[in-house]
N, C-alpha and C positions, 0 to 999 in steps of 0.2 A: 497510559492514557491514549497516546497516539496509536499504539498497537491495537487496542480495542476498537478505536474509531475506524481504522483501515480494515480490520477484520470484519466489522459489521457491514461496511460498504461493499467489500468484495464478495462476501457470502451472499449478499442480496443480488449480485450480478450474475453469479456463475450457476451452472447446472449441477455441479458436484461440490456442494459446500463443505463436505467432510474432508476433502483433499486440500483445503486452504490451510497453509501454514505460514507463519510469519516468524522469522528469526530476528531478534533485536540485538544490535551491536551498539553498546553505549560508549560514547567518547566523552571527552571533557566538555566540549561545546556543541557537539552534534550527535545525533542518533541516526543509525542506518537501519532501515527496515527492509529485510530481504523477503519478498513475497514469492511464494511458490503455489501454483494452482495446477489442476489436472491439465494435461496437454491440450485437450479439446476446449478448455476454457480460457486459454491464454489470449485468444483474439477478443473475447468478451471483456477482458480486463483492460486490454490496450485500446480497443476501439478503432474506428476508422481514423487514419492519420494520427493515431495516438491521442485522440481527444479525451477519452475516458481516463486514461493514465494521467494526462495533464491535469484534468479536473481533480482527481484523487490527490495528486501531488500538491495542488493549490490548497485544498482543504487541510491536508497534513501540515503544510508549511504555516498556514494561519494558526492552526492549533498549537504547533510547536513554538511559534513566535510569541504567542500569549504566555507560554511558560518560560520564555527567555532563552530558548534553545533553538537549534536548527535541526530539521529532520530531512532525511533523504530516503526516497522509496526506490528500491531496485526490484524489478520484476525478473525473476529467474525462469528460464525455460528448460 
């Protein structure tokens, strides 16, 4: 669920949506989402002073909390 949400948001932001990939690492109480985008799109996902990344993490956290878990988004470059 969280993967689909992040994928939808990120693909809407970037120029090369085909290069968006998300690796999900499931833990007992938390889920780690590793986000990888094209090198020219990293800035679009992070945003000025990390504002877009922070907003995506906030939405992800709210979605995961609703399901009783914790989710972490890591943006890989």
